BATI-74973 format. One record per residue (C-alpha): x, z, y; residue number from 1; residue in three letters. Coordinates in steps of 0.05 Angstrom, whole numbers, always signed. Each point is the difference from the previous one (the first is absolute). Layout:
<pts>
[pt [X, Z, Y], NUM, 'ALA'];
...
</pts>
This chain:
<pts>
[pt [+1318, -1295, -3263], 1, 'UNK'];
[pt [-69, +14, +26], 2, 'UNK'];
[pt [-18, -46, +56], 3, 'UNK'];
[pt [-11, +36, +66], 4, 'UNK'];
[pt [-62, -12, +41], 5, 'UNK'];
[pt [+20, -18, +71], 6, 'UNK'];
[pt [-50, +14, +55], 7, 'UNK'];
[pt [+4, -3, +75], 8, 'UNK'];
[pt [-27, +62, +34], 9, 'UNK'];
[pt [-23, -25, +67], 10, 'UNK'];
[pt [-26, +53, +47], 11, 'UNK'];
[pt [-41, -6, +62], 12, 'UNK'];
[pt [-13, +64, +9], 13, 'UNK'];
[pt [+418, +151, -106], 14, 'UNK'];
[pt [+176, +119, +20], 15, 'UNK'];
[pt [+10, +8, -71], 16, 'UNK'];
[pt [-28, +63, -32], 17, 'UNK'];
[pt [+31, +40, -57], 18, 'UNK'];
[pt [-13, +57, -47], 19, 'UNK'];
[pt [-72, +23, -5], 20, 'UNK'];
[pt [-21, -47, +54], 21, 'UNK'];
[pt [+28, -63, -30], 22, 'UNK'];
[pt [-46, -52, -29], 23, 'UNK'];
[pt [+1, -14, -75], 24, 'UNK'];
[pt [+39, -59, -28], 25, 'UNK'];
[pt [-41, -63, +1], 26, 'UNK'];
[pt [-11, -42, -62], 27, 'UNK'];
[pt [-12, -74, +4], 28, 'UNK'];
[pt [-35, -55, -37], 29, 'UNK'];
[pt [+22, -72, +7], 30, 'UNK'];
[pt [-52, -45, +32], 31, 'UNK'];
[pt [-10, -69, -28], 32, 'UNK'];
[pt [+12, -45, +62], 33, 'UNK'];
[pt [-59, -42, -22], 34, 'UNK'];
[pt [-46, +59, +9], 35, 'UNK'];
[pt [+10, +6, +75], 36, 'UNK'];
[pt [+8, -53, +54], 37, 'UNK'];
[pt [+49, +11, +57], 38, 'UNK'];
[pt [-58, +27, +41], 39, 'UNK'];
[pt [-74, -8, +5], 40, 'UNK'];
[pt [-6, -11, +75], 41, 'UNK'];
[pt [+15, -67, +30], 42, 'UNK'];
[pt [+60, +6, +46], 43, 'UNK'];
[pt [-32, -34, +60], 44, 'UNK'];
[pt [+34, -4, +45], 45, 'UNK'];
[pt [+52, +55, -11], 46, 'UNK'];
[pt [+20, +53, -52], 47, 'UNK'];
[pt [+50, +57, +9], 48, 'UNK'];
[pt [+26, +53, -48], 49, 'UNK'];
[pt [+17, -8, -73], 50, 'UNK'];
[pt [-12, -73, -19], 51, 'UNK'];
[pt [+27, +6, -71], 52, 'UNK'];
[pt [-43, -6, -62], 53, 'UNK'];
[pt [-23, +63, -35], 54, 'UNK'];
[pt [+38, +17, -63], 55, 'UNK'];
[pt [-6, +74, -21], 56, 'UNK'];
[pt [-57, +49, -9], 57, 'UNK'];
[pt [+29, +70, +11], 58, 'UNK'];
[pt [-39, +58, -32], 59, 'UNK'];
[pt [+10, +75, +7], 60, 'UNK'];
[pt [+17, -4, +74], 61, 'UNK'];
[pt [-60, -9, +44], 62, 'UNK'];
[pt [-45, +61, +7], 63, 'UNK'];
[pt [-30, -11, +69], 64, 'UNK'];
[pt [+7, +43, +62], 65, 'UNK'];
[pt [+61, -42, +18], 66, 'UNK'];
[pt [+23, -60, +41], 67, 'UNK'];
[pt [+40, -63, -12], 68, 'UNK'];
[pt [+39, -44, +49], 69, 'UNK'];
[pt [+37, -66, -1], 70, 'UNK'];
[pt [+53, -21, +51], 71, 'UNK'];
[pt [-1, -72, +25], 72, 'UNK'];
[pt [+32, -45, +52], 73, 'UNK'];
[pt [-52, -47, +30], 74, 'UNK'];
[pt [+52, -47, +28], 75, 'UNK'];
[pt [+17, -20, -72], 76, 'UNK'];
[pt [-72, -10, -22], 77, 'UNK'];
[pt [-44, -28, +55], 78, 'UNK'];
[pt [+0, -65, +39], 79, 'UNK'];
[pt [-23, +34, +64], 80, 'UNK'];
[pt [+40, -9, +64], 81, 'UNK'];
[pt [-8, +67, +35], 82, 'UNK'];
[pt [-50, +46, -35], 83, 'UNK'];
[pt [-41, +13, -62], 84, 'UNK'];
[pt [-63, +39, -13], 85, 'UNK'];
[pt [-16, +34, -67], 86, 'UNK'];
[pt [-72, -7, -21], 87, 'UNK'];
[pt [-3, +24, -73], 88, 'UNK'];
[pt [+48, +43, -43], 89, 'UNK'];
[pt [+2, -11, -75], 90, 'UNK'];
[pt [+27, +41, -59], 91, 'UNK'];
[pt [-7, -15, -74], 92, 'UNK'];
[pt [-24, +59, -42], 93, 'UNK'];
[pt [-16, +3, -74], 94, 'UNK'];
[pt [-54, +43, -31], 95, 'UNK'];
[pt [-2, +16, -74], 96, 'UNK'];
[pt [-64, +16, -37], 97, 'UNK'];
[pt [+13, +75, +8], 98, 'UNK'];
[pt [+7, -9, +76], 99, 'UNK'];
[pt [-69, -28, +12], 100, 'UNK'];
[pt [-51, +7, +28], 101, 'UNK'];
[pt [+33, +27, +63], 102, 'UNK'];
[pt [-16, +3, +74], 103, 'UNK'];
[pt [+56, +14, +50], 104, 'UNK'];
[pt [+16, -3, +74], 105, 'UNK'];
[pt [+55, -43, +29], 106, 'UNK'];
[pt [+25, -24, +67], 107, 'UNK'];
[pt [+57, -46, +22], 108, 'UNK'];
[pt [+47, -4, +58], 109, 'UNK'];
[pt [+57, -39, +31], 110, 'UNK'];
[pt [+61, +37, +28], 111, 'UNK'];
[pt [+70, -8, +28], 112, 'UNK'];
[pt [+58, +7, -49], 113, 'UNK'];
[pt [+60, +42, +22], 114, 'UNK'];
[pt [+70, +10, -29], 115, 'UNK'];
[pt [+24, +66, -28], 116, 'UNK'];
[pt [+71, +28, +3], 117, 'UNK'];
[pt [+21, -45, -57], 118, 'UNK'];
[pt [-27, -62, +34], 119, 'UNK'];
[pt [-59, -6, -47], 120, 'UNK'];
[pt [-66, -26, +27], 121, 'UNK'];
[pt [-54, +52, -8], 122, 'UNK'];
[pt [-72, +7, +24], 123, 'UNK'];
[pt [-4, +24, +72], 124, 'UNK'];
[pt [-58, +9, +48], 125, 'UNK'];
[pt [-69, -24, -20], 126, 'UNK'];
[pt [-20, -51, +53], 127, 'UNK'];
[pt [-66, -30, -23], 128, 'UNK'];
[pt [-43, +46, -42], 129, 'UNK'];
[pt [-62, -23, -36], 130, 'UNK'];
[pt [-65, +34, -16], 131, 'UNK'];
[pt [-15, +35, -65], 132, 'UNK'];
[pt [-34, -41, -54], 133, 'UNK'];
[pt [-32, +20, -66], 134, 'UNK'];
[pt [+14, -41, -62], 135, 'UNK'];
[pt [-37, +3, -66], 136, 'UNK'];
[pt [+31, -28, -64], 137, 'UNK'];
[pt [-47, -4, -60], 138, 'UNK'];
[pt [+37, -46, -47], 139, 'UNK'];
[pt [+72, +7, -26], 140, 'UNK'];
[pt [+48, -53, +24], 141, 'UNK'];
[pt [+50, -20, +54], 142, 'UNK'];
[pt [-28, -2, +70], 143, 'UNK'];
[pt [+21, -24, +68], 144, 'UNK'];
[pt [-18, +58, +45], 145, 'UNK'];
[pt [-10, -36, +66], 146, 'UNK'];
[pt [-10, +43, +62], 147, 'UNK'];
[pt [-16, -29, +69], 148, 'UNK'];
[pt [+45, +19, +58], 149, 'UNK'];
[pt [-13, -16, +73], 150, 'UNK'];
[pt [+68, -3, +33], 151, 'UNK'];
[pt [+22, -25, +68], 152, 'UNK'];
[pt [+50, -56, +6], 153, 'UNK'];
[pt [+70, +25, -21], 154, 'UNK'];
[pt [+67, -27, +23], 155, 'UNK'];
[pt [+45, -35, -51], 156, 'UNK'];
[pt [+65, +2, +42], 157, 'UNK'];
[pt [+27, +47, +53], 158, 'UNK'];
[pt [+28, -22, +67], 159, 'UNK'];
[pt [+68, -15, -31], 160, 'UNK'];
[pt [-31, -44, -54], 161, 'UNK'];
[pt [+10, +51, -56], 162, 'UNK'];
[pt [-58, +7, -49], 163, 'UNK'];
[pt [-44, +61, -2], 164, 'UNK'];
[pt [-11, +34, -67], 165, 'UNK'];
[pt [-68, +26, -21], 166, 'UNK'];
[pt [-35, +31, -60], 167, 'UNK'];
[pt [-68, -5, -32], 168, 'UNK'];
[pt [-30, +62, -32], 169, 'UNK'];
[pt [-61, +23, -39], 170, 'UNK'];
[pt [-23, +72, -2], 171, 'UNK'];
[pt [-41, +29, -57], 172, 'UNK'];
[pt [-26, +70, +18], 173, 'UNK'];
[pt [-42, +4, -63], 174, 'UNK'];
[pt [+28, +28, -66], 175, 'UNK'];
[pt [-8, -52, -55], 176, 'UNK'];
[pt [+42, -37, -52], 177, 'UNK'];
[pt [+21, -73, -2], 178, 'UNK'];
[pt [+61, -43, -17], 179, 'UNK'];
[pt [+46, -26, +54], 180, 'UNK'];
[pt [+14, -75, -2], 181, 'UNK'];
[pt [+71, -23, +17], 182, 'UNK'];
[pt [+40, -64, +0], 183, 'UNK'];
[pt [+65, -9, -39], 184, 'UNK'];
[pt [+48, +1, +60], 185, 'UNK'];
[pt [+37, +66, +11], 186, 'UNK'];
[pt [+15, +16, +73], 187, 'UNK'];
[pt [+22, +63, +38], 188, 'UNK'];
[pt [-28, +18, +68], 189, 'UNK'];
[pt [-60, -43, -13], 190, 'UNK'];
[pt [-59, +39, -30], 191, 'UNK'];
[pt [-19, +73, +8], 192, 'UNK'];
[pt [-47, +53, -27], 193, 'UNK'];
[pt [-21, +64, +35], 194, 'UNK'];
[pt [-34, +51, -46], 195, 'UNK'];
[pt [+3, +57, +51], 196, 'UNK'];
[pt [+76, +9, +5], 197, 'UNK'];
[pt [+15, -58, +48], 198, 'UNK'];
[pt [+17, -72, -13], 199, 'UNK'];
[pt [+41, -11, -64], 200, 'UNK'];
[pt [+35, -66, -15], 201, 'UNK'];
[pt [-32, -25, -64], 202, 'UNK'];
[pt [+65, -36, -18], 203, 'UNK'];
[pt [+25, +68, -23], 204, 'UNK'];
[pt [-58, +8, -48], 205, 'UNK'];
[pt [-21, -70, -21], 206, 'UNK'];
[pt [+72, -15, -19], 207, 'UNK'];
[pt [-16, -63, -40], 208, 'UNK'];
[pt [-72, -13, +20], 209, 'UNK'];
[pt [+4, -37, +66], 210, 'UNK'];
[pt [-39, +14, +63], 211, 'UNK'];
[pt [-74, +11, +13], 212, 'UNK'];
[pt [-45, -60, +10], 213, 'UNK'];
[pt [-24, +12, +71], 214, 'UNK'];
[pt [-11, -54, +52], 215, 'UNK'];
[pt [-45, -18, +58], 216, 'UNK'];
[pt [-37, -58, +30], 217, 'UNK'];
[pt [+20, -15, +71], 218, 'UNK'];
[pt [-12, -50, +55], 219, 'UNK'];
[pt [+46, -25, +55], 220, 'UNK'];
[pt [-14, +24, +71], 221, 'UNK'];
[pt [+31, -16, +67], 222, 'UNK'];
[pt [-14, +62, +40], 223, 'UNK'];
[pt [+40, +58, -31], 224, 'UNK'];
[pt [-12, +70, +25], 225, 'UNK'];
[pt [+41, +14, +62], 226, 'UNK'];
[pt [+63, +39, -15], 227, 'UNK'];
[pt [+26, +63, +33], 228, 'UNK'];
[pt [+75, +8, -7], 229, 'UNK'];
[pt [+12, -23, -72], 230, 'UNK'];
[pt [-54, -32, -41], 231, 'UNK'];
[pt [-72, -9, -20], 232, 'UNK'];
[pt [+16, +56, -48], 233, 'UNK'];
[pt [+3, +48, +60], 234, 'UNK'];
[pt [-72, -16, +18], 235, 'UNK'];
[pt [-54, +37, -36], 236, 'UNK'];
[pt [-53, -53, -15], 237, 'UNK'];
[pt [-59, +35, -33], 238, 'UNK'];
[pt [-54, -28, -46], 239, 'UNK'];
[pt [-59, -23, +40], 240, 'UNK'];
</pts>
């Protein structure tokens, strides 16, 4: 298997559809675990999101002008006492020779997860929305697309001690092709794709290919945003 070039893109500067609107069936290529580390950013001091190693490269799926989201429970992932603050959102993407060179726009956000009628966690309101960045990829390979996000301190637990659920997301308004990178752990109500028809649970499409490799760097904070009625998720904290 051809070894993939792994690069960290550091910048300063995702309802099921059917029929004509459904996405095509993805194909996958097995990734040699030795080709990719667990992640390229150092988890100091905290990391949230998908912490599993990458395993699959899925072709024939990503065409741009779409969004991806990953649900997570910070109480199971951070050592923080009361709050956490996301600083950088990451997503692995793979570019074949035919995909490059390419320049595309992308932005990230953090939002509150909500339950649907079936009790499945789904992406809800966007709470912390980042600015739009432009990324240029000149060389084929597997990249860590790392997008800064300036969020306020978010609560981990509500007043009853129950954990809040959140999601990370990346939005790609530009049309371009790439391969989605996933782990080898299948899970429903965990990762989503919105290609213009609303959020679709990727578990229904990537039936054997795991979940997307999306995670975020975070820090602990002790002054979570004041709540009104229910949660930090009810407060609209905007990118500053």
